[in-house]
mmCIF entry with sequence, helices, sheets and N, C-alpha, C, O atoms, coordinates in Angstrom:
data_MODEL
# 
_entry.id   MODEL 
# 
_entity.id                         1 
_entity.type                       polymer 
_entity.pdbx_number_of_molecules   1 
# 
_entity_poly.entity_id                      1 
_entity_poly.type                           'polypeptide(L)' 
_entity_poly.nstd_linkage                   no 
_entity_poly.nstd_monomer                   no 
_entity_poly.pdbx_seq_one_letter_code       MTKAIELILKTDQPISDIAFHCGYKNIGAFSNAFYEFTNARPTDFRKVRKR 
_entity_poly.pdbx_seq_one_letter_code_can   MTKAIELILKTDQPISDIAFHCGYKNIGAFSNAFYEFTNARPTDFRKVRKR 
_entity_poly.pdbx_strand_id                 A 
# 
loop_
_entity_poly_seq.entity_id 
_entity_poly_seq.num 
_entity_poly_seq.mon_id 
_entity_poly_seq.hetero 
1 1  MET n 
1 2  THR n 
1 3  LYS n 
1 4  ALA n 
1 5  ILE n 
1 6  GLU n 
1 7  LEU n 
1 8  ILE n 
1 9  LEU n 
1 10 LYS n 
1 11 THR n 
1 12 ASP n 
1 13 GLN n 
1 14 PRO n 
1 15 ILE n 
1 16 SER n 
1 17 ASP n 
1 18 ILE n 
1 19 ALA n 
1 20 PHE n 
1 21 HIS n 
1 22 CYS n 
1 23 GLY n 
1 24 TYR n 
1 25 LYS n 
1 26 ASN n 
1 27 ILE n 
1 28 GLY n 
1 29 ALA n 
1 30 PHE n 
1 31 SER n 
1 32 ASN n 
1 33 ALA n 
1 34 PHE n 
1 35 TYR n 
1 36 GLU n 
1 37 PHE n 
1 38 THR n 
1 39 ASN n 
1 40 ALA n 
1 41 ARG n 
1 42 PRO n 
1 43 THR n 
1 44 ASP n 
1 45 PHE n 
1 46 ARG n 
1 47 LYS n 
1 48 VAL n 
1 49 ARG n 
1 50 LYS n 
1 51 ARG n 
# 
_struct_asym.id          A 
_struct_asym.entity_id   1 
# 
loop_
_struct_conf.conf_type_id 
_struct_conf.id 
_struct_conf.pdbx_PDB_helix_id 
_struct_conf.beg_label_comp_id 
_struct_conf.beg_label_asym_id 
_struct_conf.beg_label_seq_id 
_struct_conf.pdbx_beg_PDB_ins_code 
_struct_conf.end_label_comp_id 
_struct_conf.end_label_asym_id 
_struct_conf.end_label_seq_id 
_struct_conf.pdbx_end_PDB_ins_code 
_struct_conf.beg_auth_comp_id 
_struct_conf.beg_auth_asym_id 
_struct_conf.beg_auth_seq_id 
_struct_conf.end_auth_comp_id 
_struct_conf.end_auth_asym_id 
_struct_conf.end_auth_seq_id 
_struct_conf.pdbx_PDB_helix_class 
_struct_conf.details 
_struct_conf.pdbx_PDB_helix_length 
HELX_P HELX_P1 AA1 THR A 2  ? LYS A 10 ? THR A 2  LYS A 10 1 ? 9  
HELX_P HELX_P2 AA2 ILE A 15 ? HIS A 21 ? ILE A 15 HIS A 21 1 ? 7  
HELX_P HELX_P3 AA3 ILE A 27 ? THR A 38 ? ILE A 27 THR A 38 1 ? 12 
HELX_P HELX_P4 AA4 PRO A 42 ? ARG A 49 ? PRO A 42 ARG A 49 1 ? 8  
# 
_struct_conf_type.id          HELX_P 
_struct_conf_type.criteria    ? 
_struct_conf_type.reference   ? 
# 
loop_
_atom_site.group_PDB 
_atom_site.id 
_atom_site.type_symbol 
_atom_site.label_atom_id 
_atom_site.label_alt_id 
_atom_site.label_comp_id 
_atom_site.label_asym_id 
_atom_site.label_entity_id 
_atom_site.label_seq_id 
_atom_site.pdbx_PDB_ins_code 
_atom_site.Cartn_x 
_atom_site.Cartn_y 
_atom_site.Cartn_z 
_atom_site.occupancy 
_atom_site.B_iso_or_equiv 
_atom_site.pdbx_formal_charge 
_atom_site.auth_seq_id 
_atom_site.auth_comp_id 
_atom_site.auth_asym_id 
_atom_site.auth_atom_id 
_atom_site.pdbx_PDB_model_num 
ATOM 1   N N  . MET A 1 1  ? -3.405  8.344   -1.504 1.00 0.00 ? 1  MET A N  1 
ATOM 2   C CA . MET A 1 1  ? -3.763  6.964   -1.267 1.00 0.00 ? 1  MET A CA 1 
ATOM 3   C C  . MET A 1 1  ? -2.656  6.235   -0.511 1.00 0.00 ? 1  MET A C  1 
ATOM 4   O O  . MET A 1 1  ? -2.928  5.309   0.253  1.00 0.00 ? 1  MET A O  1 
ATOM 5   N N  . THR A 1 2  ? -1.423  6.647   -0.721 1.00 0.00 ? 2  THR A N  1 
ATOM 6   C CA . THR A 1 2  ? -0.335  5.999   0.020  1.00 0.00 ? 2  THR A CA 1 
ATOM 7   C C  . THR A 1 2  ? -0.465  6.247   1.521  1.00 0.00 ? 2  THR A C  1 
ATOM 8   O O  . THR A 1 2  ? -0.131  5.376   2.324  1.00 0.00 ? 2  THR A O  1 
ATOM 9   N N  . LYS A 1 3  ? -0.945  7.422   1.901  1.00 0.00 ? 3  LYS A N  1 
ATOM 10  C CA . LYS A 1 3  ? -1.166  7.712   3.318  1.00 0.00 ? 3  LYS A CA 1 
ATOM 11  C C  . LYS A 1 3  ? -2.260  6.801   3.874  1.00 0.00 ? 3  LYS A C  1 
ATOM 12  O O  . LYS A 1 3  ? -2.147  6.307   4.996  1.00 0.00 ? 3  LYS A O  1 
ATOM 13  N N  . ALA A 1 4  ? -3.297  6.583   3.107  1.00 0.00 ? 4  ALA A N  1 
ATOM 14  C CA . ALA A 1 4  ? -4.380  5.697   3.543  1.00 0.00 ? 4  ALA A CA 1 
ATOM 15  C C  . ALA A 1 4  ? -3.858  4.277   3.737  1.00 0.00 ? 4  ALA A C  1 
ATOM 16  O O  . ALA A 1 4  ? -4.195  3.627   4.726  1.00 0.00 ? 4  ALA A O  1 
ATOM 17  N N  . ILE A 1 5  ? -3.049  3.796   2.817  1.00 0.00 ? 5  ILE A N  1 
ATOM 18  C CA . ILE A 1 5  ? -2.478  2.453   2.939  1.00 0.00 ? 5  ILE A CA 1 
ATOM 19  C C  . ILE A 1 5  ? -1.626  2.364   4.197  1.00 0.00 ? 5  ILE A C  1 
ATOM 20  O O  . ILE A 1 5  ? -1.707  1.386   4.940  1.00 0.00 ? 5  ILE A O  1 
ATOM 21  N N  . GLU A 1 6  ? -0.818  3.375   4.431  1.00 0.00 ? 6  GLU A N  1 
ATOM 22  C CA . GLU A 1 6  ? 0.034   3.397   5.625  1.00 0.00 ? 6  GLU A CA 1 
ATOM 23  C C  . GLU A 1 6  ? -0.808  3.334   6.896  1.00 0.00 ? 6  GLU A C  1 
ATOM 24  O O  . GLU A 1 6  ? -0.495  2.571   7.810  1.00 0.00 ? 6  GLU A O  1 
ATOM 25  N N  . LEU A 1 7  ? -1.864  4.123   6.959  1.00 0.00 ? 7  LEU A N  1 
ATOM 26  C CA . LEU A 1 7  ? -2.725  4.138   8.139  1.00 0.00 ? 7  LEU A CA 1 
ATOM 27  C C  . LEU A 1 7  ? -3.457  2.808   8.324  1.00 0.00 ? 7  LEU A C  1 
ATOM 28  O O  . LEU A 1 7  ? -3.626  2.339   9.450  1.00 0.00 ? 7  LEU A O  1 
ATOM 29  N N  . ILE A 1 8  ? -3.884  2.214   7.229  1.00 0.00 ? 8  ILE A N  1 
ATOM 30  C CA . ILE A 1 8  ? -4.579  0.926   7.320  1.00 0.00 ? 8  ILE A CA 1 
ATOM 31  C C  . ILE A 1 8  ? -3.642  -0.144  7.870  1.00 0.00 ? 8  ILE A C  1 
ATOM 32  O O  . ILE A 1 8  ? -4.049  -0.982  8.674  1.00 0.00 ? 8  ILE A O  1 
ATOM 33  N N  . LEU A 1 9  ? -2.398  -0.111  7.435  1.00 0.00 ? 9  LEU A N  1 
ATOM 34  C CA . LEU A 1 9  ? -1.441  -1.135  7.849  1.00 0.00 ? 9  LEU A CA 1 
ATOM 35  C C  . LEU A 1 9  ? -0.883  -0.911  9.251  1.00 0.00 ? 9  LEU A C  1 
ATOM 36  O O  . LEU A 1 9  ? -0.614  -1.874  9.969  1.00 0.00 ? 9  LEU A O  1 
ATOM 37  N N  . LYS A 1 10 ? -0.706  0.346   9.648  1.00 0.00 ? 10 LYS A N  1 
ATOM 38  C CA . LYS A 1 10 ? 0.019   0.642   10.882 1.00 0.00 ? 10 LYS A CA 1 
ATOM 39  C C  . LYS A 1 10 ? -0.860  1.041   12.060 1.00 0.00 ? 10 LYS A C  1 
ATOM 40  O O  . LYS A 1 10 ? -0.367  1.176   13.180 1.00 0.00 ? 10 LYS A O  1 
ATOM 41  N N  . THR A 1 11 ? -2.161  1.232   11.822 1.00 0.00 ? 11 THR A N  1 
ATOM 42  C CA . THR A 1 11 ? -3.047  1.629   12.913 1.00 0.00 ? 11 THR A CA 1 
ATOM 43  C C  . THR A 1 11 ? -4.275  0.725   12.933 1.00 0.00 ? 11 THR A C  1 
ATOM 44  O O  . THR A 1 11 ? -4.512  -0.055  12.011 1.00 0.00 ? 11 THR A O  1 
ATOM 45  N N  . ASP A 1 12 ? -5.034  0.852   13.990 1.00 0.00 ? 12 ASP A N  1 
ATOM 46  C CA . ASP A 1 12 ? -6.315  0.152   14.085 1.00 0.00 ? 12 ASP A CA 1 
ATOM 47  C C  . ASP A 1 12 ? -7.482  1.126   13.945 1.00 0.00 ? 12 ASP A C  1 
ATOM 48  O O  . ASP A 1 12 ? -8.606  0.822   14.346 1.00 0.00 ? 12 ASP A O  1 
ATOM 49  N N  . GLN A 1 13 ? -7.206  2.301   13.372 1.00 0.00 ? 13 GLN A N  1 
ATOM 50  C CA . GLN A 1 13 ? -8.265  3.289   13.160 1.00 0.00 ? 13 GLN A CA 1 
ATOM 51  C C  . GLN A 1 13 ? -9.341  2.697   12.250 1.00 0.00 ? 13 GLN A C  1 
ATOM 52  O O  . GLN A 1 13 ? -9.028  1.929   11.341 1.00 0.00 ? 13 GLN A O  1 
ATOM 53  N N  . PRO A 1 14 ? -10.588 3.043   12.486 1.00 0.00 ? 14 PRO A N  1 
ATOM 54  C CA . PRO A 1 14 ? -11.647 2.603   11.575 1.00 0.00 ? 14 PRO A CA 1 
ATOM 55  C C  . PRO A 1 14 ? -11.397 3.135   10.161 1.00 0.00 ? 14 PRO A C  1 
ATOM 56  O O  . PRO A 1 14 ? -10.856 4.226   9.982  1.00 0.00 ? 14 PRO A O  1 
ATOM 57  N N  . ILE A 1 15 ? -11.790 2.361   9.181  1.00 0.00 ? 15 ILE A N  1 
ATOM 58  C CA . ILE A 1 15 ? -11.605 2.752   7.787  1.00 0.00 ? 15 ILE A CA 1 
ATOM 59  C C  . ILE A 1 15 ? -12.287 4.092   7.518  1.00 0.00 ? 15 ILE A C  1 
ATOM 60  O O  . ILE A 1 15 ? -11.763 4.904   6.756  1.00 0.00 ? 15 ILE A O  1 
ATOM 61  N N  . SER A 1 16 ? -13.434 4.333   8.124  1.00 0.00 ? 16 SER A N  1 
ATOM 62  C CA . SER A 1 16 ? -14.143 5.596   7.901  1.00 0.00 ? 16 SER A CA 1 
ATOM 63  C C  . SER A 1 16 ? -13.313 6.781   8.390  1.00 0.00 ? 16 SER A C  1 
ATOM 64  O O  . SER A 1 16 ? -13.282 7.821   7.733  1.00 0.00 ? 16 SER A O  1 
ATOM 65  N N  . ASP A 1 17 ? -12.644 6.641   9.528  1.00 0.00 ? 17 ASP A N  1 
ATOM 66  C CA . ASP A 1 17 ? -11.788 7.717   10.026 1.00 0.00 ? 17 ASP A CA 1 
ATOM 67  C C  . ASP A 1 17 ? -10.625 7.967   9.080  1.00 0.00 ? 17 ASP A C  1 
ATOM 68  O O  . ASP A 1 17 ? -10.251 9.115   8.837  1.00 0.00 ? 17 ASP A O  1 
ATOM 69  N N  . ILE A 1 18 ? -10.057 6.901   8.550  1.00 0.00 ? 18 ILE A N  1 
ATOM 70  C CA . ILE A 1 18 ? -8.941  7.044   7.603  1.00 0.00 ? 18 ILE A CA 1 
ATOM 71  C C  . ILE A 1 18 ? -9.414  7.745   6.338  1.00 0.00 ? 18 ILE A C  1 
ATOM 72  O O  . ILE A 1 18 ? -8.720  8.611   5.804  1.00 0.00 ? 18 ILE A O  1 
ATOM 73  N N  . ALA A 1 19 ? -10.590 7.373   5.863  1.00 0.00 ? 19 ALA A N  1 
ATOM 74  C CA . ALA A 1 19 ? -11.147 8.013   4.665  1.00 0.00 ? 19 ALA A CA 1 
ATOM 75  C C  . ALA A 1 19 ? -11.312 9.506   4.882  1.00 0.00 ? 19 ALA A C  1 
ATOM 76  O O  . ALA A 1 19 ? -10.917 10.302  4.030  1.00 0.00 ? 19 ALA A O  1 
ATOM 77  N N  . PHE A 1 20 ? -11.895 9.899   6.018  1.00 0.00 ? 20 PHE A N  1 
ATOM 78  C CA . PHE A 1 20 ? -12.102 11.318  6.299  1.00 0.00 ? 20 PHE A CA 1 
ATOM 79  C C  . PHE A 1 20 ? -10.767 12.033  6.486  1.00 0.00 ? 20 PHE A C  1 
ATOM 80  O O  . PHE A 1 20 ? -10.611 13.173  6.048  1.00 0.00 ? 20 PHE A O  1 
ATOM 81  N N  . HIS A 1 21 ? -9.810  11.382  7.125  1.00 0.00 ? 21 HIS A N  1 
ATOM 82  C CA . HIS A 1 21 ? -8.474  11.950  7.326  1.00 0.00 ? 21 HIS A CA 1 
ATOM 83  C C  . HIS A 1 21 ? -7.790  12.227  5.981  1.00 0.00 ? 21 HIS A C  1 
ATOM 84  O O  . HIS A 1 21 ? -7.038  13.192  5.846  1.00 0.00 ? 21 HIS A O  1 
ATOM 85  N N  . CYS A 1 22 ? -8.057  11.376  4.998  1.00 0.00 ? 22 CYS A N  1 
ATOM 86  C CA . CYS A 1 22 ? -7.433  11.517  3.681  1.00 0.00 ? 22 CYS A CA 1 
ATOM 87  C C  . CYS A 1 22 ? -8.238  12.413  2.741  1.00 0.00 ? 22 CYS A C  1 
ATOM 88  O O  . CYS A 1 22 ? -7.919  12.529  1.558  1.00 0.00 ? 22 CYS A O  1 
ATOM 89  N N  . GLY A 1 23 ? -9.279  13.043  3.272  1.00 0.00 ? 23 GLY A N  1 
ATOM 90  C CA . GLY A 1 23 ? -10.004 14.037  2.494  1.00 0.00 ? 23 GLY A CA 1 
ATOM 91  C C  . GLY A 1 23 ? -11.273 13.563  1.821  1.00 0.00 ? 23 GLY A C  1 
ATOM 92  O O  . GLY A 1 23 ? -11.892 14.326  1.079  1.00 0.00 ? 23 GLY A O  1 
ATOM 93  N N  . TYR A 1 24 ? -11.672 12.349  2.052  1.00 0.00 ? 24 TYR A N  1 
ATOM 94  C CA . TYR A 1 24 ? -12.912 11.846  1.458  1.00 0.00 ? 24 TYR A CA 1 
ATOM 95  C C  . TYR A 1 24 ? -14.071 12.148  2.387  1.00 0.00 ? 24 TYR A C  1 
ATOM 96  O O  . TYR A 1 24 ? -13.979 11.934  3.596  1.00 0.00 ? 24 TYR A O  1 
ATOM 97  N N  . LYS A 1 25 ? -15.155 12.642  1.826  1.00 0.00 ? 25 LYS A N  1 
ATOM 98  C CA . LYS A 1 25 ? -16.339 12.963  2.609  1.00 0.00 ? 25 LYS A CA 1 
ATOM 99  C C  . LYS A 1 25 ? -17.331 11.800  2.608  1.00 0.00 ? 25 LYS A C  1 
ATOM 100 O O  . LYS A 1 25 ? -18.328 11.818  3.330  1.00 0.00 ? 25 LYS A O  1 
ATOM 101 N N  . ASN A 1 26 ? -17.044 10.799  1.792  1.00 0.00 ? 26 ASN A N  1 
ATOM 102 C CA . ASN A 1 26 ? -17.953 9.688   1.597  1.00 0.00 ? 26 ASN A CA 1 
ATOM 103 C C  . ASN A 1 26 ? -17.146 8.387   1.626  1.00 0.00 ? 26 ASN A C  1 
ATOM 104 O O  . ASN A 1 26 ? -16.205 8.232   0.847  1.00 0.00 ? 26 ASN A O  1 
ATOM 105 N N  . ILE A 1 27 ? -17.494 7.469   2.495  1.00 0.00 ? 27 ILE A N  1 
ATOM 106 C CA . ILE A 1 27 ? -16.759 6.212   2.630  1.00 0.00 ? 27 ILE A CA 1 
ATOM 107 C C  . ILE A 1 27 ? -16.834 5.379   1.349  1.00 0.00 ? 27 ILE A C  1 
ATOM 108 O O  . ILE A 1 27 ? -15.886 4.671   1.012  1.00 0.00 ? 27 ILE A O  1 
ATOM 109 N N  . GLY A 1 28 ? -17.941 5.462   0.650  1.00 0.00 ? 28 GLY A N  1 
ATOM 110 C CA . GLY A 1 28 ? -18.082 4.727   -0.614 1.00 0.00 ? 28 GLY A CA 1 
ATOM 111 C C  . GLY A 1 28 ? -17.104 5.214   -1.668 1.00 0.00 ? 28 GLY A C  1 
ATOM 112 O O  . GLY A 1 28 ? -16.499 4.412   -2.380 1.00 0.00 ? 28 GLY A O  1 
ATOM 113 N N  . ALA A 1 29 ? -16.950 6.520   -1.768 1.00 0.00 ? 29 ALA A N  1 
ATOM 114 C CA . ALA A 1 29 ? -16.001 7.089   -2.732 1.00 0.00 ? 29 ALA A CA 1 
ATOM 115 C C  . ALA A 1 29 ? -14.573 6.672   -2.384 1.00 0.00 ? 29 ALA A C  1 
ATOM 116 O O  . ALA A 1 29 ? -13.777 6.355   -3.267 1.00 0.00 ? 29 ALA A O  1 
ATOM 117 N N  . PHE A 1 30 ? -14.258 6.677   -1.087 1.00 0.00 ? 30 PHE A N  1 
ATOM 118 C CA . PHE A 1 30 ? -12.930 6.247   -0.653 1.00 0.00 ? 30 PHE A CA 1 
ATOM 119 C C  . PHE A 1 30 ? -12.710 4.777   -0.999 1.00 0.00 ? 30 PHE A C  1 
ATOM 120 O O  . PHE A 1 30 ? -11.662 4.412   -1.532 1.00 0.00 ? 30 PHE A O  1 
ATOM 121 N N  . SER A 1 31 ? -13.685 3.945   -0.699 1.00 0.00 ? 31 SER A N  1 
ATOM 122 C CA . SER A 1 31 ? -13.561 2.516   -0.965 1.00 0.00 ? 31 SER A CA 1 
ATOM 123 C C  . SER A 1 31 ? -13.368 2.245   -2.456 1.00 0.00 ? 31 SER A C  1 
ATOM 124 O O  . SER A 1 31 ? -12.551 1.406   -2.837 1.00 0.00 ? 31 SER A O  1 
ATOM 125 N N  . ASN A 1 32 ? -14.115 2.951   -3.291 1.00 0.00 ? 32 ASN A N  1 
ATOM 126 C CA . ASN A 1 32 ? -13.987 2.776   -4.741 1.00 0.00 ? 32 ASN A CA 1 
ATOM 127 C C  . ASN A 1 32 ? -12.618 3.238   -5.241 1.00 0.00 ? 32 ASN A C  1 
ATOM 128 O O  . ASN A 1 32 ? -12.000 2.558   -6.060 1.00 0.00 ? 32 ASN A O  1 
ATOM 129 N N  . ALA A 1 33 ? -12.141 4.382   -4.759 1.00 0.00 ? 33 ALA A N  1 
ATOM 130 C CA . ALA A 1 33 ? -10.825 4.877   -5.156 1.00 0.00 ? 33 ALA A CA 1 
ATOM 131 C C  . ALA A 1 33 ? -9.728  3.944   -4.666 1.00 0.00 ? 33 ALA A C  1 
ATOM 132 O O  . ALA A 1 33 ? -8.765  3.680   -5.386 1.00 0.00 ? 33 ALA A O  1 
ATOM 133 N N  . PHE A 1 34 ? -9.871  3.445   -3.447 1.00 0.00 ? 34 PHE A N  1 
ATOM 134 C CA . PHE A 1 34 ? -8.896  2.511   -2.887 1.00 0.00 ? 34 PHE A CA 1 
ATOM 135 C C  . PHE A 1 34 ? -8.856  1.244   -3.729 1.00 0.00 ? 34 PHE A C  1 
ATOM 136 O O  . PHE A 1 34 ? -7.779  0.716   -4.004 1.00 0.00 ? 34 PHE A O  1 
ATOM 137 N N  . TYR A 1 35 ? -10.015 0.754   -4.137 1.00 0.00 ? 35 TYR A N  1 
ATOM 138 C CA . TYR A 1 35 ? -10.099 -0.454  -4.953 1.00 0.00 ? 35 TYR A CA 1 
ATOM 139 C C  . TYR A 1 35 ? -9.411  -0.248  -6.301 1.00 0.00 ? 35 TYR A C  1 
ATOM 140 O O  . TYR A 1 35 ? -8.695  -1.132  -6.773 1.00 0.00 ? 35 TYR A O  1 
ATOM 141 N N  . GLU A 1 36 ? -9.621  0.895   -6.913 1.00 0.00 ? 36 GLU A N  1 
ATOM 142 C CA . GLU A 1 36 ? -8.972  1.192   -8.196 1.00 0.00 ? 36 GLU A CA 1 
ATOM 143 C C  . GLU A 1 36 ? -7.456  1.220   -8.051 1.00 0.00 ? 36 GLU A C  1 
ATOM 144 O O  . GLU A 1 36 ? -6.738  0.820   -8.967 1.00 0.00 ? 36 GLU A O  1 
ATOM 145 N N  . PHE A 1 37 ? -6.968  1.686   -6.917 1.00 0.00 ? 37 PHE A N  1 
ATOM 146 C CA . PHE A 1 37 ? -5.530  1.821   -6.674 1.00 0.00 ? 37 PHE A CA 1 
ATOM 147 C C  . PHE A 1 37 ? -4.881  0.486   -6.312 1.00 0.00 ? 37 PHE A C  1 
ATOM 148 O O  . PHE A 1 37 ? -3.750  0.216   -6.717 1.00 0.00 ? 37 PHE A O  1 
ATOM 149 N N  . THR A 1 38 ? -5.599  -0.361  -5.543 1.00 0.00 ? 38 THR A N  1 
ATOM 150 C CA . THR A 1 38 ? -4.985  -1.574  -4.991 1.00 0.00 ? 38 THR A CA 1 
ATOM 151 C C  . THR A 1 38 ? -5.632  -2.879  -5.448 1.00 0.00 ? 38 THR A C  1 
ATOM 152 O O  . THR A 1 38 ? -5.086  -3.953  -5.192 1.00 0.00 ? 38 THR A O  1 
ATOM 153 N N  . ASN A 1 39 ? -6.768  -2.812  -6.111 1.00 0.00 ? 39 ASN A N  1 
ATOM 154 C CA . ASN A 1 39 ? -7.557  -3.994  -6.468 1.00 0.00 ? 39 ASN A CA 1 
ATOM 155 C C  . ASN A 1 39 ? -8.042  -4.767  -5.246 1.00 0.00 ? 39 ASN A C  1 
ATOM 156 O O  . ASN A 1 39 ? -8.240  -5.981  -5.310 1.00 0.00 ? 39 ASN A O  1 
ATOM 157 N N  . ALA A 1 40 ? -8.231  -4.059  -4.136 1.00 0.00 ? 40 ALA A N  1 
ATOM 158 C CA . ALA A 1 40 ? -8.777  -4.656  -2.915 1.00 0.00 ? 40 ALA A CA 1 
ATOM 159 C C  . ALA A 1 40 ? -9.572  -3.591  -2.171 1.00 0.00 ? 40 ALA A C  1 
ATOM 160 O O  . ALA A 1 40 ? -9.246  -2.405  -2.226 1.00 0.00 ? 40 ALA A O  1 
ATOM 161 N N  . ARG A 1 41 ? -10.605 -4.021  -1.483 1.00 0.00 ? 41 ARG A N  1 
ATOM 162 C CA . ARG A 1 41 ? -11.361 -3.104  -0.626 1.00 0.00 ? 41 ARG A CA 1 
ATOM 163 C C  . ARG A 1 41 ? -10.536 -2.839  0.635  1.00 0.00 ? 41 ARG A C  1 
ATOM 164 O O  . ARG A 1 41 ? -9.763  -3.700  1.055  1.00 0.00 ? 41 ARG A O  1 
ATOM 165 N N  . PRO A 1 42 ? -10.689 -1.667  1.237  1.00 0.00 ? 42 PRO A N  1 
ATOM 166 C CA . PRO A 1 42 ? -9.872  -1.331  2.413  1.00 0.00 ? 42 PRO A CA 1 
ATOM 167 C C  . PRO A 1 42 ? -9.940  -2.361  3.535  1.00 0.00 ? 42 PRO A C  1 
ATOM 168 O O  . PRO A 1 42 ? -8.908  -2.707  4.111  1.00 0.00 ? 42 PRO A O  1 
ATOM 169 N N  . THR A 1 43 ? -11.118 -2.849  3.854  1.00 0.00 ? 43 THR A N  1 
ATOM 170 C CA . THR A 1 43 ? -11.221 -3.823  4.953  1.00 0.00 ? 43 THR A CA 1 
ATOM 171 C C  . THR A 1 43 ? -10.559 -5.150  4.588  1.00 0.00 ? 43 THR A C  1 
ATOM 172 O O  . THR A 1 43 ? -9.918  -5.778  5.430  1.00 0.00 ? 43 THR A O  1 
ATOM 173 N N  . ASP A 1 44 ? -10.711 -5.572  3.345  1.00 0.00 ? 44 ASP A N  1 
ATOM 174 C CA . ASP A 1 44 ? -10.067 -6.805  2.898  1.00 0.00 ? 44 ASP A CA 1 
ATOM 175 C C  . ASP A 1 44 ? -8.549  -6.642  2.886  1.00 0.00 ? 44 ASP A C  1 
ATOM 176 O O  . ASP A 1 44 ? -7.816  -7.557  3.259  1.00 0.00 ? 44 ASP A O  1 
ATOM 177 N N  . PHE A 1 45 ? -8.089  -5.478  2.457  1.00 0.00 ? 45 PHE A N  1 
ATOM 178 C CA . PHE A 1 45 ? -6.658  -5.184  2.426  1.00 0.00 ? 45 PHE A CA 1 
ATOM 179 C C  . PHE A 1 45 ? -6.070  -5.287  3.824  1.00 0.00 ? 45 PHE A C  1 
ATOM 180 O O  . PHE A 1 45 ? -4.995  -5.858  4.012  1.00 0.00 ? 45 PHE A O  1 
ATOM 181 N N  . ARG A 1 46 ? -6.766  -4.740  4.794  1.00 0.00 ? 46 ARG A N  1 
ATOM 182 C CA . ARG A 1 46 ? -6.296  -4.790  6.187  1.00 0.00 ? 46 ARG A CA 1 
ATOM 183 C C  . ARG A 1 46 ? -6.251  -6.226  6.693  1.00 0.00 ? 46 ARG A C  1 
ATOM 184 O O  . ARG A 1 46 ? -5.273  -6.629  7.322  1.00 0.00 ? 46 ARG A O  1 
ATOM 185 N N  . LYS A 1 47 ? -7.285  -6.991  6.428  1.00 0.00 ? 47 LYS A N  1 
ATOM 186 C CA . LYS A 1 47 ? -7.349  -8.383  6.889  1.00 0.00 ? 47 LYS A CA 1 
ATOM 187 C C  . LYS A 1 47 ? -6.206  -9.216  6.333  1.00 0.00 ? 47 LYS A C  1 
ATOM 188 O O  . LYS A 1 47 ? -5.561  -9.964  7.068  1.00 0.00 ? 47 LYS A O  1 
ATOM 189 N N  . VAL A 1 48 ? -5.957  -9.087  5.046  1.00 0.00 ? 48 VAL A N  1 
ATOM 190 C CA . VAL A 1 48 ? -4.910  -9.874  4.392  1.00 0.00 ? 48 VAL A CA 1 
ATOM 191 C C  . VAL A 1 48 ? -3.536  -9.467  4.879  1.00 0.00 ? 48 VAL A C  1 
ATOM 192 O O  . VAL A 1 48 ? -2.690  -10.333 5.102  1.00 0.00 ? 48 VAL A O  1 
ATOM 193 N N  . ARG A 1 49 ? -3.288  -8.200  5.050  1.00 0.00 ? 49 ARG A N  1 
ATOM 194 C CA . ARG A 1 49 ? -1.970  -7.703  5.438  1.00 0.00 ? 49 ARG A CA 1 
ATOM 195 C C  . ARG A 1 49 ? -1.657  -7.931  6.913  1.00 0.00 ? 49 ARG A C  1 
ATOM 196 O O  . ARG A 1 49 ? -0.487  -7.955  7.296  1.00 0.00 ? 49 ARG A O  1 
ATOM 197 N N  . LYS A 1 50 ? -2.683  -8.098  7.748  1.00 0.00 ? 50 LYS A N  1 
ATOM 198 C CA . LYS A 1 50 ? -2.461  -8.260  9.197  1.00 0.00 ? 50 LYS A CA 1 
ATOM 199 C C  . LYS A 1 50 ? -2.150  -9.700  9.581  1.00 0.00 ? 50 LYS A C  1 
ATOM 200 O O  . LYS A 1 50 ? -1.836  -9.964  10.742 1.00 0.00 ? 50 LYS A O  1 
ATOM 201 N N  . ARG A 1 51 ? -2.227  -10.625 8.656  1.00 0.00 ? 51 ARG A N  1 
ATOM 202 C CA . ARG A 1 51 ? -1.972  -12.035 8.982  1.00 0.00 ? 51 ARG A CA 1 
ATOM 203 C C  . ARG A 1 51 ? -0.549  -12.276 9.340  1.00 0.00 ? 51 ARG A C  1 
ATOM 204 O O  . ARG A 1 51 ? -0.171  -13.408 9.640  1.00 0.00 ? 51 ARG A O  1 
# 
């Protein structure tokens, strides 16, 4: 999950590409796991951190 956070913050790759890169076959599963880890959805996390 730390790799996913790094990619979300440092790249403009689509969240789906990051999910697949991190081994998730399903974007929903990635989003749920990301939420459990950070208490934020991946797209919301990117929006807040890019300000």
